[in-house]
N, C-alpha and C positions, 0 to 999 in steps of 0.2 A: 731258764726259759721264761718268756714273758707272759705265758698263760699256764693253766694247770691241766689242760687237756693232754691225753697221752699222745706220744709221737707215733704216728701210723707208719708202719714199715712194711714194704713189699719185698719178700725174699724170692729172687728168681734163681733157682738152683736145681739142676737135674740130679745131683748126687744126694741121695737120701741121708747118708752118713753125715755129710757136711751140713745139710739142713738141720739135722737133729742136734748137732753141736751148737749151731747158732741159736736155735730155739732154747736149748738147755741153758746156755749162757744168759739168755734174756729172760728166762722164766723168773729169776729172782727179782727182776724189775718189772713185773707184770703190770703194775699200776702206772709205769712210766712209758712202756713200749707196747704197742699192739702189732703183732706180726701176722701177716698172711703169706702163705707159701705157694708158689707155682713152679712147675718144672720146665716150662718152655717160654721162649720170648713171646710167642703168639698169645699164650695165656696171660703173660704179664702185661702186654699191651691192652688186652681186653679188660683186665682188672683196673688198669690206670684210666681207661676210658670211662669206666662205670663208677669208680670210687675215687675219693680223695686220699692221697698219700703224701707224707712229708719226705720220705726217703725210700730209695731202692737200693738193696744190696744185690749186686748183679754179678753173676758168674759169666766169665768170658766164653766158656765152652758149653753151649747148649745144643740140644738135638736139632733145632731149626735155625741156629745162627752161631757163628764162631768168630773169635778174635775181636778186633777193634770195631768191626762192623756192628757187632751186637750193641756196644755202647752208643755208637752214632745213631742207630735206628731208635733206640729208646730215648735218647736225648732229643731227637727231632720230634718224637711223638709227644713227650712231656717235658718241655724245656724248663718249666717252673719247679720241677721236682729234683731234690738233691740225689746224687748218685755216688755210691761207693763201690767200685769194682772189687770182686773177690778173686784173687789171682792165685794160681798154682805156682810152684817153684819154676823159675825160668821165664815167667811172664812179666818180669819187672819192667822191661822196655815198653810193653803194651800199656802197663799201668801208668807209666810216666807220660806217654802220649795222651792217654785219657785225661790226666791231670791238666795237660796243656790245652786240651780241647774243652775243658769245663767241668771235669769230675771234681768233687770236693775232697776226696781222699782215696786211698786204696789200702786193702788189707790182704796179707798172705794167709791162705786157709790154714797152713800148718803152724802158724804162730799166733793164732787168735786167742786172746784171754778176755775174760769178762770186762776187766777194767779198760783194756785197750779198745775193745769193741764199743762199749757204751760211750767212752770218751770221744772216739772217732765219730760215732753217730750223732751225738749231741752237737759237736763242733760243725759237722757237715750241715746239719739242719740250720744252725744259726747262721753259718756263712751263706747258705743259699737264700735264707730269708733276707739277710742283709743285701745280697746281690739283687734280689727281686725288688726290695724297697728302693735301692739305688736306681734300678732300671725304671721303676714306675716314676720315681722323681725325675729321672732324665726324660722320660716320655712326656711327663707333664710339663717340664720346662720346654721341651721341643714344641709341644702344642701351644704353650703360651707365646713362645717366640714366633711361631707361625702366625698366630692370631695377631700379635703385635705388629709383625711384618706386614700382614694384610691391612691392618688399620693404617699403618704408616704409608703403605702404598696407596690406599684410598685417599688419605689426606694429601699425599703428594700429587695425586691426580687432580684432586679438587684445587690444590694450590696452583697447579699448572693451568687449569681451566680459568681460575680467577685472574692469573697473570695475563692469559690470552684475552680474557674479557676486558681487562683493564687496558691492554694495548689497543684492542678494538675501540674502546671508548675514547682513548686518547687520540686515535686516528680520526674517529668521528668528530671529536672536538676540534681537531686541527682543520678538518674539512669544513665544519660549520663556521669556524673563525674565518677561514679563507672566503667562504660564501658570504659571510657578513660584510667583509671588506668589499667584495664585489657588489653587493647590494647597495652599500653606502656610496660607492663610486657611481653606480648607475643612477641613484637618486640625485647625487650631485650634478651629474650630466643633465638629467631632466630639468632640475631647477635652473641650471645655467642656461639651458636652451630656452626655457620659458622666460627667464629674465631677458635674454638677448632678443628672442624673436618677437615676443609680445610686449613685455613691459618696456624693453629698450626702444622698440619702434615707437610706442606711444610717447615715451619721454622725448624722443627726437622730434616727433611731430609737434608736441607741446612747446618745445624749445623754439622751433621755427615760427610757430604762431606768435609766441611772445616777442620774438625779435622783430617780426613784421609790424607789430602794433605800433612801435615807436615811429615807423615811417609811413603809416597810413593816415589818410585824412580823417577827420572827426566823424564824418558820416558812415565810415566803414568799421569804426571801432566796435560797435555793438555786435555786428555779425561775427567778427573775429573773436570777440570775447565769448560769444556763444560756442564757437568752434573749440576754443580752449576749454570751456566748461565740459563739453562733450568728451574731449580727450581725457580730462581729469576724471570724469565719471567712469570711462572705460578703464582707465588706469586703476582706479580704486576697486573696480569689479575684478580685474585680473589679480590684484594683490590679495583680495579677499578669497577668491577661488584657490589661489596658490596656498594661502594659509590654511584653508579648510582641507585641501588635499594632503598637506603635511600632517596636520592633526587638528581635528575639530575641537574647539573649546568646549562644546557641549559634552564630549566624552568625559572630560575632567570635571565639569561642573554638575552635570545631571546624571551621568552614569551610562551604562551600556544600552539599556532599553531605549532611552530617549535618543541617544546618538544613532542607533540603528533605524528608528522610525524616521528621524530627520534625513538620514542618508537615503532611505528608500524613496522618500518624496523627491529629493534632489535628483536621484538616479532616474526616476520616472520622467521628470521634466527634461532631462538631458537625452534619454534614450527611447522613451515611449514604452518601456517595459515595466509591467506591474509586478511588485513584489508583495506576496502575502506572508505575514509573520504569525506563527503560533508560538506561544512561549509559556513556560511554567517555572516558577522559582527564581526569576530574575526581576520581578516587579518591585518588590519593596526592600531590596538589599543592594549594597554596593559590593562588588567583587574586588579582588586586588587589582591594582592598575595594570599589572602584567597580563592578567587573564582578560580584562576588558579590552586592552589594546590588541592582544592576539586574536580574540574573537572578531573584533571590528575589522582588523586588517584581513583576516581570512575571508570574511563575508565580502569585503570590498574587492578583493582580488577575484573571488569567484564570480561576483556580479560583473566585473569588468570583462573577464574572459567570456562570460555568457553573452554579453552585449556584442562582443567582437566576432564570436565564432558560432554561437549556438543557433542563431536565427529564431528566437522565441519571443513571445509577447508576455509571458508570465513565468515567474520563478517562485518556488516555495521555500521558505526558510522556517526551520523549527529549532527552538532553543529550550533545553530542559536542564534545570540544575537541581541537584539534591545536596545532601550534606557532604558528599564525597567528590562529586565531579560535575562538570558541565558538558552536556552532549549537544552537539550542533549538527544540523543536517541542512544542506543546500541542494535542491533538486530542480531539474528542468526536463522537459520532453523534447529537447532540441536535437541537433544533428549528431551529437556524440562524437567520440574520437578514440583512437587507440592510445591508451594511457602509457603503457610500457614503451611503445615506440616513440612517443613524444618526449618522455623523460630520457630515454636512451640517446635520442638525437639532440637533446638539449634545446628543443624547440620552445619550451615554456619554462622560463625562470620563475614564473608566477606559481606554477604547480609545486616546484621544489621549494620555493619560499614558504608556501603554506605548510608543507610538511615540516620544514625546519622550525617554523614558529611553534608548532605543536610539540615537536621533539625537545626543544629547548626548555619547555615547561614540564617535561616528563610525560607528555601526552602522546596521542596517536591520531594520525589523520589518514584516511583511506579514500581513494578516488575510484569509483566504479563508473565506467562509461562503455557503451556499445555504440558503434557507428549506426546512426539512424534511429537509436532508441533512447537518447538522452544521457544525462550525467547526474550522478548522485555523489555528493561529498559528505562524508561522516567524520566528525572530529570529536575526540573525548579528551578533556583537559582536567587533570586532578585539581581539586580546590584546596587541598591541604599541602 
């Protein structure tokens, strides 16, 4: 035995003579076995429910139960207790079935000796304890397998979510790349149109004036030189405006704040709309070129849309930067519009372009507008 405590035995036997024989055989090992005796299955089950026992010596023929059913009822009630059926002559088939169903051994009442009884009881308890230890180990293994399976299932679900998120990101990247190509082509068309319609016409007029100079009398040269000078001035102005629209040098040289202030003055002279700017955190620092360009273009596009559609005379711009992000707000009290309908119908590439600029920098841009109640554009761009 692995410990020194006595083996607690419950004897379920309705025959007093048989019970006395068992008790007599075990009296010599009183320090090893502690025996309690009951005469019915009902009393035996009550004892097992109230007390701990290592082993049950079970008679098949009891007043309230008979045959193999006696063993099955007791085993169901106390599956962790070792059971040795006590059989009479002719009950060997029942004993063998009990062994097959989980009994640890069986003994014939008419052939019990002290040595046989104690040996069978010791081995039965040890085998049962081994079976219980194995069962607990198996249950623990099952529990760990179930936990590990749950962990793997959760990990697999997370992996699937990550794969799906990556696919969505790749799809978004493809969409943004396609959108970038579209924007580039649109800008090329605008530049080509500007070059052809404005600058090209001025150059053609200048060419005609210069060709006529060689055929004019001297008294008309001054007038035509003046015309040529006017055309050259207009041409220089268009080239300068085209250059500023593409990218103002002030944005690179002096930074975002000065570029915005310059743009607001130019915007007012072109549209008559006043822009008020409040700002914090952008006065004495240069942000990254990507951030400054994105903010400038978002403001530029928002002001252009307001001039075309909002019908306002004043626009409010607020820029606030801290150590982590730059927050931009552009608001007006104009006509307003249905944002989702405009985006769904593809009516404004400018709105989509502003969102895409923010997204490409890991930021977020939201457009809130109600028909008749104005428009508010909020953008948050991370600075790290």
